[in-house]
C-alpha positions as protocol buffer text, in pm:
chain_id: "A"
residue {
  index: 1
  type: UNK
  ca { x: -4134 y: 33 z: 2093 }
}
residue {
  index: 2
  type: UNK
  ca { x: -4329 y: -131 z: 1821 }
}
residue {
  index: 3
  type: UNK
  ca { x: -4250 y: -486 z: 1714 }
}
residue {
  index: 4
  type: UNK
  ca { x: -4127 y: -366 z: 1372 }
}
residue {
  index: 5
  type: UNK
  ca { x: -3900 y: -107 z: 1511 }
}
residue {
  index: 6
  type: UNK
  ca { x: -3752 y: -367 z: 1755 }
}
residue {
  index: 7
  type: UNK
  ca { x: -3699 y: -607 z: 1474 }
}
residue {
  index: 8
  type: UNK
  ca { x: -3540 y: -351 z: 1244 }
}
residue {
  index: 9
  type: UNK
  ca { x: -3301 y: -258 z: 1515 }
}
residue {
  index: 10
  type: UNK
  ca { x: -3205 y: -618 z: 1580 }
}
residue {
  index: 11
  type: UNK
  ca { x: -3137 y: -684 z: 1206 }
}
residue {
  index: 12
  type: UNK
  ca { x: -2924 y: -357 z: 1170 }
}
residue {
  index: 13
  type: UNK
  ca { x: -2715 y: -467 z: 1485 }
}
residue {
  index: 14
  type: UNK
  ca { x: -2671 y: -813 z: 1342 }
}
residue {
  index: 15
  type: UNK
  ca { x: -2562 y: -672 z: 1010 }
}
residue {
  index: 16
  type: UNK
  ca { x: -2328 y: -429 z: 1175 }
}
residue {
  index: 17
  type: UNK
  ca { x: -2163 y: -724 z: 1371 }
}
residue {
  index: 18
  type: UNK
  ca { x: -2120 y: -941 z: 1071 }
}
residue {
  index: 19
  type: UNK
  ca { x: -1967 y: -656 z: 875 }
}
residue {
  index: 20
  type: UNK
  ca { x: -1705 y: -593 z: 1145 }
}
residue {
  index: 21
  type: UNK
  ca { x: -1562 y: -954 z: 1107 }
}
residue {
  index: 22
  type: UNK
  ca { x: -1446 y: -889 z: 745 }
}
residue {
  index: 23
  type: UNK
  ca { x: -1137 y: -675 z: 701 }
}
residue {
  index: 24
  type: UNK
  ca { x: -910 y: -595 z: 421 }
}
residue {
  index: 25
  type: UNK
  ca { x: -644 y: -875 z: 369 }
}
residue {
  index: 26
  type: UNK
  ca { x: -314 y: -792 z: 537 }
}
residue {
  index: 27
  type: UNK
  ca { x: -3 y: -851 z: 336 }
}
residue {
  index: 28
  type: UNK
  ca { x: 341 y: -764 z: 476 }
}
residue {
  index: 29
  type: UNK
  ca { x: 560 y: -621 z: 204 }
}
residue {
  index: 30
  type: UNK
  ca { x: 931 y: -593 z: 212 }
}
residue {
  index: 31
  type: UNK
  ca { x: 964 y: -598 z: 602 }
}
residue {
  index: 32
  type: UNK
  ca { x: 1323 y: -537 z: 702 }
}
residue {
  index: 33
  type: UNK
  ca { x: 1462 y: -692 z: 1018 }
}
residue {
  index: 34
  type: UNK
  ca { x: 1548 y: -483 z: 1311 }
}
residue {
  index: 35
  type: UNK
  ca { x: 1880 y: -638 z: 1341 }
}
residue {
  index: 36
  type: UNK
  ca { x: 2140 y: -729 z: 1085 }
}
residue {
  index: 37
  type: UNK
  ca { x: 2104 y: -1066 z: 902 }
}
residue {
  index: 38
  type: UNK
  ca { x: 2429 y: -1222 z: 793 }
}
residue {
  index: 39
  type: UNK
  ca { x: 2288 y: -1434 z: 509 }
}
residue {
  index: 40
  type: UNK
  ca { x: 1985 y: -1569 z: 358 }
}
residue {
  index: 41
  type: UNK
  ca { x: 1991 y: -1904 z: 560 }
}
residue {
  index: 42
  type: UNK
  ca { x: 1972 y: -1691 z: 882 }
}
residue {
  index: 43
  type: UNK
  ca { x: 1653 y: -1528 z: 754 }
}
residue {
  index: 44
  type: UNK
  ca { x: 1519 y: -1866 z: 647 }
}
residue {
  index: 45
  type: UNK
  ca { x: 1579 y: -2025 z: 987 }
}
residue {
  index: 46
  type: UNK
  ca { x: 1409 y: -1726 z: 1177 }
}
residue {
  index: 47
  type: UNK
  ca { x: 1103 y: -1770 z: 939 }
}
residue {
  index: 48
  type: UNK
  ca { x: 1078 y: -2143 z: 973 }
}
residue {
  index: 49
  type: UNK
  ca { x: 1116 y: -2111 z: 1346 }
}
residue {
  index: 50
  type: UNK
  ca { x: 848 y: -1846 z: 1370 }
}
residue {
  index: 51
  type: UNK
  ca { x: 610 y: -2061 z: 1155 }
}
residue {
  index: 52
  type: UNK
  ca { x: 677 y: -2367 z: 1371 }
}
residue {
  index: 53
  type: UNK
  ca { x: 618 y: -2158 z: 1703 }
}
residue {
  index: 54
  type: UNK
  ca { x: 282 y: -2025 z: 1564 }
}
residue {
  index: 55
  type: UNK
  ca { x: 174 y: -2375 z: 1446 }
}
residue {
  index: 56
  type: UNK
  ca { x: 182 y: -2307 z: 1082 }
}
residue {
  index: 57
  type: UNK
  ca { x: 260 y: -2606 z: 854 }
}
residue {
  index: 58
  type: UNK
  ca { x: 541 y: -2551 z: 603 }
}
residue {
  index: 59
  type: UNK
  ca { x: 431 y: -2691 z: 260 }
}
residue {
  index: 60
  type: UNK
  ca { x: 759 y: -2590 z: 71 }
}
residue {
  index: 61
  type: UNK
  ca { x: 1076 y: -2423 z: 178 }
}
residue {
  index: 62
  type: UNK
  ca { x: 1279 y: -2338 z: -145 }
}
residue {
  index: 63
  type: UNK
  ca { x: 1559 y: -2092 z: -142 }
}
residue {
  index: 64
  type: UNK
  ca { x: 1404 y: -1749 z: -124 }
}
residue {
  index: 65
  type: UNK
  ca { x: 1049 y: -1862 z: -84 }
}
residue {
  index: 66
  type: UNK
  ca { x: 846 y: -2044 z: 178 }
}
residue {
  index: 67
  type: UNK
  ca { x: 482 y: -2168 z: 132 }
}
residue {
  index: 68
  type: UNK
  ca { x: 290 y: -2252 z: 455 }
}
residue {
  index: 69
  type: UNK
  ca { x: -60 y: -2294 z: 580 }
}
residue {
  index: 70
  type: UNK
  ca { x: -254 y: -2278 z: 907 }
}
residue {
  index: 71
  type: UNK
  ca { x: -561 y: -2478 z: 997 }
}
residue {
  index: 72
  type: UNK
  ca { x: -784 y: -2377 z: 1284 }
}
residue {
  index: 73
  type: UNK
  ca { x: -1102 y: -2590 z: 1323 }
}
residue {
  index: 74
  type: UNK
  ca { x: -1267 y: -2573 z: 976 }
}
residue {
  index: 75
  type: UNK
  ca { x: -1061 y: -2261 z: 872 }
}
residue {
  index: 76
  type: UNK
  ca { x: -766 y: -2272 z: 661 }
}
residue {
  index: 77
  type: UNK
  ca { x: -525 y: -1991 z: 513 }
}
residue {
  index: 78
  type: UNK
  ca { x: -231 y: -2037 z: 286 }
}
residue {
  index: 79
  type: UNK
  ca { x: 50 y: -1785 z: 249 }
}
residue {
  index: 80
  type: UNK
  ca { x: 377 y: -1738 z: 47 }
}
residue {
  index: 81
  type: UNK
  ca { x: 682 y: -1573 z: 225 }
}
residue {
  index: 82
  type: UNK
  ca { x: 949 y: -1461 z: -20 }
}
residue {
  index: 83
  type: UNK
  ca { x: 1260 y: -1352 z: 156 }
}
residue {
  index: 84
  type: UNK
  ca { x: 1629 y: -1233 z: 104 }
}
residue {
  index: 85
  type: UNK
  ca { x: 1900 y: -1133 z: 324 }
}
residue {
  index: 86
  type: UNK
  ca { x: 1748 y: -785 z: 351 }
}
residue {
  index: 87
  type: UNK
  ca { x: 1378 y: -829 z: 373 }
}
residue {
  index: 88
  type: UNK
  ca { x: 1077 y: -1073 z: 364 }
}
residue {
  index: 89
  type: UNK
  ca { x: 702 y: -1041 z: 278 }
}
residue {
  index: 90
  type: UNK
  ca { x: 401 y: -1239 z: 391 }
}
residue {
  index: 91
  type: UNK
  ca { x: 146 y: -1261 z: 103 }
}
residue {
  index: 92
  type: UNK
  ca { x: -217 y: -1424 z: 109 }
}
residue {
  index: 93
  type: UNK
  ca { x: -238 y: -1712 z: -128 }
}
residue {
  index: 94
  type: UNK
  ca { x: -565 y: -1876 z: -56 }
}
residue {
  index: 95
  type: UNK
  ca { x: -819 y: -1963 z: 216 }
}
residue {
  index: 96
  type: UNK
  ca { x: -1116 y: -2190 z: 311 }
}
residue {
  index: 97
  type: UNK
  ca { x: -1411 y: -2079 z: 529 }
}
residue {
  index: 98
  type: UNK
  ca { x: -1262 y: -1731 z: 612 }
}
residue {
  index: 99
  type: UNK
  ca { x: -1507 y: -1546 z: 382 }
}
residue {
  index: 100
  type: UNK
  ca { x: -1246 y: -1399 z: 143 }
}
residue {
  index: 101
  type: UNK
  ca { x: -1414 y: -1187 z: -101 }
}
residue {
  index: 102
  type: UNK
  ca { x: -1313 y: -865 z: -293 }
}
residue {
  index: 103
  type: UNK
  ca { x: -986 y: -832 z: -99 }
}
residue {
  index: 104
  type: UNK
  ca { x: -1157 y: -877 z: 242 }
}
residue {
  index: 105
  type: UNK
  ca { x: -1138 y: -1161 z: 485 }
}
residue {
  index: 106
  type: UNK
  ca { x: -1221 y: -1271 z: 839 }
}
residue {
  index: 107
  type: UNK
  ca { x: -1041 y: -1062 z: 1082 }
}
residue {
  index: 108
  type: UNK
  ca { x: -876 y: -1374 z: 1230 }
}
residue {
  index: 109
  type: UNK
  ca { x: -653 y: -1408 z: 932 }
}
residue {
  index: 110
  type: UNK
  ca { x: -506 y: -1072 z: 978 }
}
residue {
  index: 111
  type: UNK
  ca { x: -441 y: -1156 z: 1349 }
}
residue {
  index: 112
  type: UNK
  ca { x: -250 y: -1470 z: 1244 }
}
residue {
  index: 113
  type: UNK
  ca { x: -33 y: -1263 z: 1001 }
}
residue {
  index: 114
  type: UNK
  ca { x: 27 y: -987 z: 1256 }
}
residue {
  index: 115
  type: UNK
  ca { x: 146 y: -1250 z: 1514 }
}
residue {
  index: 116
  type: UNK
  ca { x: 353 y: -1430 z: 1261 }
}
residue {
  index: 117
  type: UNK
  ca { x: 526 y: -1107 z: 1152 }
}
residue {
  index: 118
  type: UNK
  ca { x: 585 y: -1033 z: 1521 }
}
residue {
  index: 119
  type: UNK
  ca { x: 723 y: -1385 z: 1580 }
}
residue {
  index: 120
  type: UNK
  ca { x: 965 y: -1354 z: 1287 }
}
residue {
  index: 121
  type: UNK
  ca { x: 1099 y: -1024 z: 1420 }
}
residue {
  index: 122
  type: UNK
  ca { x: 1158 y: -1168 z: 1759 }
}
residue {
  index: 123
  type: UNK
  ca { x: 1343 y: -1468 z: 1608 }
}
residue {
  index: 124
  type: UNK
  ca { x: 1555 y: -1231 z: 1412 }
}
residue {
  index: 125
  type: UNK
  ca { x: 1639 y: -1034 z: 1724 }
}
residue {
  index: 126
  type: UNK
  ca { x: 1699 y: -1347 z: 1922 }
}
residue {
  index: 127
  type: UNK
  ca { x: 1954 y: -1496 z: 1676 }
}
residue {
  index: 128
  type: UNK
  ca { x: 2314 y: -1415 z: 1725 }
}
residue {
  index: 129
  type: UNK
  ca { x: 2456 y: -1300 z: 1395 }
}
């Protein structure tokens, strides 16, 4: 194998690996709880508990809307969580050092959102309504 061919293969491999780290931004829209929620305060408590368990920092917790951020090393992501008694959403707001561009972001962001969504569902199931 020539030096040029080997170099071209290495460059193609590195570009392929770099492309795999960027994924479309995951937003959770109108997620309904798997168990009945009595009121908006119960939904709020479940979301706040899940945020704390996943080490998110709550910036604001207004009625019907929570703003939070997560900081991992030099990476930061900010989200908005609008909620009601019947559903909640998790929406991307901003980020730093996660390579956000044209609706794509580092795959770790989506993992954080997936894990947070799962924790919210667990908190809602755990709560006794």
